[in-house]
Backbone as XML, in Angstrom:
<?xml version="1.0"?>
<chain id="A" units="angstrom">
  <residue number="1" name="MET">
    <atom name="N" x="6.376" y="-116.860" z="-114.536"/>
    <atom name="CA" x="5.684" y="-117.990" z="-113.905"/>
    <atom name="C" x="6.964" y="-118.704" z="-113.620"/>
  </residue>
  <residue number="2" name="ASP">
    <atom name="N" x="7.897" y="-119.194" z="-114.080"/>
    <atom name="CA" x="9.184" y="-119.405" z="-113.532"/>
    <atom name="C" x="9.237" y="-119.284" z="-112.045"/>
  </residue>
  <residue number="3" name="ALA">
    <atom name="N" x="9.434" y="-118.010" z="-111.586"/>
    <atom name="CA" x="9.163" y="-117.709" z="-110.126"/>
    <atom name="C" x="8.109" y="-118.093" z="-109.273"/>
  </residue>
  <residue number="4" name="VAL">
    <atom name="N" x="7.088" y="-117.735" z="-109.819"/>
    <atom name="CA" x="5.724" y="-118.785" z="-109.514"/>
    <atom name="C" x="5.980" y="-120.286" z="-109.006"/>
  </residue>
  <residue number="5" name="LEU">
    <atom name="N" x="6.087" y="-120.726" z="-109.977"/>
    <atom name="CA" x="6.739" y="-121.870" z="-110.194"/>
    <atom name="C" x="7.644" y="-123.331" z="-109.151"/>
  </residue>
  <residue number="6" name="SER">
    <atom name="N" x="8.516" y="-122.165" z="-108.873"/>
    <atom name="CA" x="9.665" y="-122.748" z="-108.251"/>
    <atom name="C" x="9.378" y="-121.868" z="-106.522"/>
  </residue>
  <residue number="7" name="LEU">
    <atom name="N" x="8.661" y="-120.891" z="-106.241"/>
    <atom name="CA" x="7.939" y="-120.750" z="-104.997"/>
    <atom name="C" x="7.167" y="-121.713" z="-104.620"/>
  </residue>
  <residue number="8" name="LYS">
    <atom name="N" x="5.947" y="-122.134" z="-105.806"/>
    <atom name="CA" x="5.300" y="-123.332" z="-104.705"/>
    <atom name="C" x="5.724" y="-124.520" z="-104.878"/>
  </residue>
  <residue number="9" name="VAL">
    <atom name="N" x="6.852" y="-124.716" z="-105.496"/>
    <atom name="CA" x="7.753" y="-126.154" z="-105.457"/>
    <atom name="C" x="8.348" y="-126.033" z="-103.839"/>
  </residue>
  <residue number="10" name="ASN">
    <atom name="N" x="9.074" y="-125.615" z="-103.878"/>
    <atom name="CA" x="9.685" y="-125.377" z="-102.587"/>
    <atom name="C" x="8.874" y="-124.678" z="-100.893"/>
  </residue>
  <residue number="11" name="ALA">
    <atom name="N" x="7.483" y="-123.122" z="-101.214"/>
    <atom name="CA" x="6.724" y="-123.937" z="-100.279"/>
    <atom name="C" x="6.389" y="-125.413" z="-100.233"/>
  </residue>
  <residue number="12" name="HIS">
    <atom name="N" x="6.568" y="-126.300" z="-100.684"/>
    <atom name="CA" x="5.738" y="-127.696" z="-101.009"/>
    <atom name="C" x="6.641" y="-128.231" z="-100.072"/>
  </residue>
  <residue number="13" name="MET">
    <atom name="N" x="7.851" y="-128.261" z="-100.513"/>
    <atom name="CA" x="9.493" y="-128.768" z="-99.809"/>
    <atom name="C" x="9.232" y="-128.441" z="-98.514"/>
  </residue>
  <residue number="14" name="VAL">
    <atom name="N" x="9.166" y="-127.870" z="-97.612"/>
    <atom name="CA" x="9.244" y="-127.361" z="-96.490"/>
    <atom name="C" x="7.543" y="-126.891" z="-95.333"/>
  </residue>
  <residue number="15" name="GLY">
    <atom name="N" x="6.556" y="-127.707" z="-96.416"/>
    <atom name="CA" x="5.632" y="-127.622" z="-95.655"/>
    <atom name="C" x="4.586" y="-126.928" z="-95.343"/>
  </residue>
  <residue number="16" name="ALA">
    <atom name="N" x="5.271" y="-125.406" z="-96.470"/>
    <atom name="CA" x="4.118" y="-124.056" z="-95.920"/>
    <atom name="C" x="3.493" y="-124.324" z="-97.383"/>
  </residue>
  <residue number="17" name="ARG">
    <atom name="N" x="2.074" y="-125.168" z="-96.765"/>
    <atom name="CA" x="1.023" y="-125.951" z="-97.103"/>
    <atom name="C" x="0.141" y="-124.228" z="-97.748"/>
  </residue>
  <residue number="18" name="SER">
    <atom name="N" x="-0.246" y="-123.142" z="-97.248"/>
    <atom name="CA" x="-0.772" y="-122.206" z="-96.936"/>
    <atom name="C" x="-0.105" y="-121.175" z="-98.385"/>
  </residue>
  <residue number="19" name="MET">
    <atom name="N" x="1.177" y="-121.137" z="-98.916"/>
    <atom name="CA" x="2.099" y="-120.183" z="-99.628"/>
    <atom name="C" x="2.152" y="-121.545" z="-100.499"/>
  </residue>
  <residue number="20" name="GLU">
    <atom name="N" x="1.963" y="-122.858" z="-100.858"/>
    <atom name="CA" x="1.512" y="-123.238" z="-101.895"/>
    <atom name="C" x="0.434" y="-123.439" z="-102.337"/>
  </residue>
  <residue number="21" name="LYS">
    <atom name="N" x="-0.755" y="-123.132" z="-101.532"/>
    <atom name="CA" x="-2.005" y="-123.314" z="-102.208"/>
    <atom name="C" x="-2.174" y="-121.654" z="-103.324"/>
  </residue>
  <residue number="22" name="THR">
    <atom name="N" x="-1.418" y="-120.780" z="-102.333"/>
    <atom name="CA" x="-1.774" y="-119.528" z="-103.296"/>
    <atom name="C" x="-1.132" y="-119.588" z="-104.234"/>
  </residue>
  <residue number="23" name="CYS">
    <atom name="N" x="-0.260" y="-119.505" z="-104.155"/>
    <atom name="CA" x="0.929" y="-120.088" z="-105.480"/>
    <atom name="C" x="0.206" y="-120.726" z="-106.598"/>
  </residue>
  <residue number="24" name="ASN">
    <atom name="N" x="-0.446" y="-121.770" z="-106.339"/>
    <atom name="CA" x="-1.245" y="-122.456" z="-107.112"/>
    <atom name="C" x="-2.412" y="-122.026" z="-107.627"/>
  </residue>
  <residue number="25" name="GLY">
    <atom name="N" x="-3.214" y="-121.024" z="-106.537"/>
    <atom name="CA" x="-4.025" y="-120.462" z="-107.586"/>
    <atom name="C" x="-3.359" y="-119.067" z="-109.017"/>
  </residue>
  <residue number="26" name="LEU">
    <atom name="N" x="-1.901" y="-118.702" z="-107.732"/>
    <atom name="CA" x="-1.728" y="-117.320" z="-108.531"/>
    <atom name="C" x="-1.204" y="-118.375" z="-109.692"/>
  </residue>
  <residue number="27" name="GLU">
    <atom name="N" x="-0.889" y="-119.270" z="-110.066"/>
    <atom name="CA" x="-0.308" y="-120.126" z="-111.397"/>
    <atom name="C" x="-1.116" y="-120.646" z="-112.404"/>
  </residue>
  <residue number="28" name="GLN">
    <atom name="N" x="-2.689" y="-121.020" z="-111.696"/>
    <atom name="CA" x="-3.909" y="-121.324" z="-112.148"/>
    <atom name="C" x="-4.652" y="-119.810" z="-113.425"/>
  </residue>
  <residue number="29" name="SER">
    <atom name="N" x="-4.238" y="-118.561" z="-112.410"/>
    <atom name="CA" x="-4.783" y="-117.590" z="-112.936"/>
    <atom name="C" x="-3.937" y="-117.330" z="-114.117"/>
  </residue>
  <residue number="30" name="ILE">
    <atom name="N" x="-2.894" y="-117.346" z="-113.843"/>
    <atom name="CA" x="-1.864" y="-116.503" z="-115.376"/>
    <atom name="C" x="-2.140" y="-117.623" z="-116.522"/>
  </residue>
  <residue number="31" name="LEU">
    <atom name="N" x="-2.225" y="-118.849" z="-115.821"/>
    <atom name="CA" x="-2.482" y="-120.100" z="-117.102"/>
    <atom name="C" x="-3.912" y="-119.797" z="-118.057"/>
  </residue>
  <residue number="32" name="HIS">
    <atom name="N" x="-4.718" y="-119.083" z="-117.192"/>
    <atom name="CA" x="-6.212" y="-118.861" z="-117.334"/>
    <atom name="C" x="-6.824" y="-117.400" z="-118.131"/>
  </residue>
  <residue number="33" name="GLY">
    <atom name="N" x="-5.048" y="-117.047" z="-117.664"/>
    <atom name="CA" x="-5.584" y="-115.288" z="-118.477"/>
    <atom name="C" x="-6.583" y="-114.396" z="-117.690"/>
  </residue>
  <residue number="34" name="ASP">
    <atom name="N" x="-6.449" y="-114.986" z="-116.041"/>
    <atom name="CA" x="-7.598" y="-113.967" z="-114.872"/>
    <atom name="C" x="-6.290" y="-113.032" z="-114.584"/>
  </residue>
  <residue number="35" name="MET">
    <atom name="N" x="-6.480" y="-112.353" z="-114.580"/>
    <atom name="CA" x="-5.387" y="-111.257" z="-113.828"/>
    <atom name="C" x="-5.911" y="-110.544" z="-112.887"/>
  </residue>
  <residue number="36" name="ARG">
    <atom name="N" x="-7.225" y="-110.498" z="-112.865"/>
    <atom name="CA" x="-7.929" y="-110.493" z="-111.333"/>
    <atom name="C" x="-7.443" y="-111.287" z="-110.134"/>
  </residue>
  <residue number="37" name="GLY">
    <atom name="N" x="-8.066" y="-112.697" z="-110.844"/>
    <atom name="CA" x="-7.380" y="-113.168" z="-109.624"/>
    <atom name="C" x="-5.857" y="-113.883" z="-109.647"/>
  </residue>
  <residue number="38" name="ALA">
    <atom name="N" x="-5.362" y="-113.627" z="-110.609"/>
    <atom name="CA" x="-3.923" y="-113.526" z="-110.052"/>
    <atom name="C" x="-2.810" y="-112.553" z="-108.665"/>
  </residue>
  <residue number="39" name="ALA">
    <atom name="N" x="-3.975" y="-111.026" z="-109.465"/>
    <atom name="CA" x="-3.522" y="-110.225" z="-108.452"/>
    <atom name="C" x="-3.862" y="-110.517" z="-106.930"/>
  </residue>
  <residue number="40" name="HIS">
    <atom name="N" x="-5.009" y="-111.013" z="-107.109"/>
    <atom name="CA" x="-5.592" y="-111.499" z="-105.409"/>
    <atom name="C" x="-4.877" y="-112.855" z="-104.554"/>
  </residue>
  <residue number="41" name="ASN">
    <atom name="N" x="-4.402" y="-113.219" z="-105.484"/>
    <atom name="CA" x="-3.075" y="-114.065" z="-104.824"/>
    <atom name="C" x="-2.322" y="-113.925" z="-104.762"/>
  </residue>
  <residue number="42" name="ALA">
    <atom name="N" x="-1.878" y="-112.505" z="-105.371"/>
    <atom name="CA" x="-0.521" y="-112.077" z="-105.103"/>
    <atom name="C" x="-0.390" y="-111.384" z="-104.119"/>
  </residue>
  <residue number="43" name="VAL">
    <atom name="N" x="-1.290" y="-110.559" z="-104.110"/>
    <atom name="CA" x="-2.032" y="-109.383" z="-102.529"/>
    <atom name="C" x="-1.986" y="-110.884" z="-100.901"/>
  </residue>
  <residue number="44" name="ALA">
    <atom name="N" x="-1.831" y="-111.950" z="-101.504"/>
    <atom name="CA" x="-1.820" y="-112.784" z="-100.354"/>
    <atom name="C" x="-0.642" y="-113.141" z="-99.385"/>
  </residue>
  <residue number="45" name="LEU">
    <atom name="N" x="0.682" y="-113.458" z="-100.704"/>
    <atom name="CA" x="1.207" y="-113.719" z="-100.808"/>
    <atom name="C" x="2.267" y="-113.525" z="-99.415"/>
  </residue>
  <residue number="46" name="PRO">
    <atom name="N" x="2.618" y="-112.074" z="-99.442"/>
    <atom name="CA" x="2.962" y="-111.304" z="-97.720"/>
    <atom name="C" x="2.550" y="-111.820" z="-96.362"/>
  </residue>
  <residue number="47" name="CYS">
    <atom name="N" x="1.210" y="-112.269" z="-96.154"/>
    <atom name="CA" x="0.569" y="-112.788" z="-95.145"/>
    <atom name="C" x="1.273" y="-113.876" z="-95.519"/>
  </residue>
  <residue number="48" name="ASP">
    <atom name="N" x="1.224" y="-114.829" z="-95.988"/>
    <atom name="CA" x="1.908" y="-116.093" z="-96.277"/>
    <atom name="C" x="3.033" y="-116.267" z="-96.085"/>
  </residue>
  <residue number="49" name="ILE">
    <atom name="N" x="4.129" y="-115.285" z="-96.088"/>
    <atom name="CA" x="5.606" y="-115.203" z="-95.955"/>
    <atom name="C" x="5.637" y="-114.793" z="-94.665"/>
  </residue>
  <residue number="50" name="ASP">
    <atom name="N" x="4.382" y="-114.189" z="-93.745"/>
    <atom name="CA" x="4.983" y="-113.650" z="-92.553"/>
    <atom name="C" x="4.188" y="-114.822" z="-91.533"/>
  </residue>
  <residue number="51" name="THR">
    <atom name="N" x="3.432" y="-115.348" z="-92.146"/>
    <atom name="CA" x="2.959" y="-116.910" z="-91.036"/>
    <atom name="C" x="4.111" y="-117.813" z="-91.118"/>
  </residue>
  <residue number="52" name="LEU">
    <atom name="N" x="5.070" y="-117.830" z="-91.909"/>
    <atom name="CA" x="5.727" y="-119.138" z="-92.533"/>
    <atom name="C" x="7.042" y="-118.355" z="-91.960"/>
  </residue>
  <residue number="53" name="LYS">
    <atom name="N" x="7.357" y="-117.236" z="-92.079"/>
    <atom name="CA" x="8.461" y="-116.469" z="-90.681"/>
    <atom name="C" x="8.009" y="-116.940" z="-89.428"/>
  </residue>
  <residue number="54" name="THR">
    <atom name="N" x="7.084" y="-116.369" z="-89.148"/>
    <atom name="CA" x="6.655" y="-117.227" z="-87.669"/>
    <atom name="C" x="6.889" y="-118.348" z="-87.158"/>
  </residue>
  <residue number="55" name="ALA">
    <atom name="N" x="6.595" y="-119.025" z="-87.900"/>
    <atom name="CA" x="6.596" y="-120.582" z="-87.869"/>
    <atom name="C" x="8.201" y="-120.921" z="-87.697"/>
  </residue>
  <residue number="56" name="MET">
    <atom name="N" x="8.941" y="-120.088" z="-88.203"/>
    <atom name="CA" x="10.255" y="-120.886" z="-88.996"/>
    <atom name="C" x="10.586" y="-120.409" z="-87.236"/>
  </residue>
  <residue number="57" name="SER">
    <atom name="N" x="10.588" y="-118.871" z="-87.012"/>
    <atom name="CA" x="10.909" y="-118.394" z="-85.147"/>
    <atom name="C" x="10.846" y="-119.416" z="-84.531"/>
  </residue>
  <residue number="58" name="GLU">
    <atom name="N" x="9.287" y="-119.486" z="-84.240"/>
    <atom name="CA" x="9.013" y="-120.487" z="-82.926"/>
    <atom name="C" x="9.622" y="-121.915" z="-83.524"/>
  </residue>
  <residue number="59" name="PHE">
    <atom name="N" x="9.633" y="-122.623" z="-84.694"/>
    <atom name="CA" x="10.271" y="-123.887" z="-84.384"/>
    <atom name="C" x="12.187" y="-123.640" z="-84.231"/>
  </residue>
  <residue number="60" name="LEU">
    <atom name="N" x="12.776" y="-122.855" z="-84.065"/>
    <atom name="CA" x="14.039" y="-122.755" z="-84.273"/>
    <atom name="C" x="14.017" y="-122.090" z="-82.483"/>
  </residue>
  <residue number="61" name="TYR">
    <atom name="N" x="13.716" y="-121.342" z="-82.165"/>
    <atom name="CA" x="13.015" y="-121.086" z="-80.727"/>
    <atom name="C" x="13.047" y="-121.839" z="-79.906"/>
  </residue>
  <residue number="62" name="ASP">
    <atom name="N" x="12.209" y="-123.057" z="-80.097"/>
    <atom name="CA" x="11.508" y="-124.228" z="-78.866"/>
    <atom name="C" x="12.899" y="-125.049" z="-79.697"/>
  </residue>
  <residue number="63" name="ARG">
    <atom name="N" x="13.207" y="-125.552" z="-80.867"/>
    <atom name="CA" x="14.287" y="-125.958" z="-81.515"/>
    <atom name="C" x="15.729" y="-125.665" z="-80.510"/>
  </residue>
  <residue number="64" name="PHE">
    <atom name="N" x="16.386" y="-124.725" z="-80.372"/>
    <atom name="CA" x="17.343" y="-123.967" z="-80.026"/>
    <atom name="C" x="17.576" y="-123.411" z="-78.684"/>
  </residue>
  <residue number="65" name="GLY">
    <atom name="N" x="16.310" y="-122.675" z="-78.681"/>
    <atom name="CA" x="16.004" y="-122.287" z="-77.046"/>
    <atom name="C" x="16.928" y="-120.999" z="-76.728"/>
  </residue>
  <residue number="66" name="ASP">
    <atom name="N" x="17.633" y="-120.712" z="-77.836"/>
    <atom name="CA" x="18.458" y="-119.080" z="-77.461"/>
    <atom name="C" x="18.731" y="-118.215" z="-77.985"/>
  </residue>
  <residue number="67" name="GLY">
    <atom name="N" x="17.273" y="-118.005" z="-78.362"/>
    <atom name="CA" x="17.494" y="-116.901" z="-79.244"/>
    <atom name="C" x="17.418" y="-116.459" z="-80.533"/>
  </residue>
  <residue number="68" name="THR">
    <atom name="N" x="17.718" y="-117.902" z="-80.769"/>
    <atom name="CA" x="17.559" y="-117.819" z="-82.741"/>
    <atom name="C" x="16.287" y="-118.073" z="-83.306"/>
  </residue>
  <residue number="69" name="THR">
    <atom name="N" x="16.065" y="-116.331" z="-83.809"/>
    <atom name="CA" x="14.650" y="-116.983" z="-85.070"/>
    <atom name="C" x="14.912" y="-116.687" z="-86.222"/>
  </residue>
  <residue number="70" name="ALA">
    <atom name="N" x="13.539" y="-116.914" z="-86.943"/>
    <atom name="CA" x="14.155" y="-116.218" z="-88.404"/>
    <atom name="C" x="14.511" y="-114.594" z="-88.707"/>
  </residue>
  <residue number="71" name="ASP">
    <atom name="N" x="14.958" y="-114.057" z="-87.920"/>
    <atom name="CA" x="15.069" y="-112.685" z="-88.089"/>
    <atom name="C" x="16.635" y="-113.096" z="-87.849"/>
  </residue>
  <residue number="72" name="ASN">
    <atom name="N" x="17.427" y="-113.854" z="-86.944"/>
    <atom name="CA" x="18.969" y="-113.844" z="-86.832"/>
    <atom name="C" x="19.628" y="-115.048" z="-87.952"/>
  </residue>
</chain>
């Protein structure tokens, strides 16, 4: 639960709303003992991470234009 809350708060702080929403769903599922719902939300996290990574890369490239990306 600590990891979910940490990820949710950090996602909120950087504007990663989709990841924040997924973490909120994961948190609520865990709190209500809904392991099927928790698993569903956990499966969505890698997609959210990929989306965030792409957005960060695009932002850095647009901002610095020197090949700097989230991979570097």
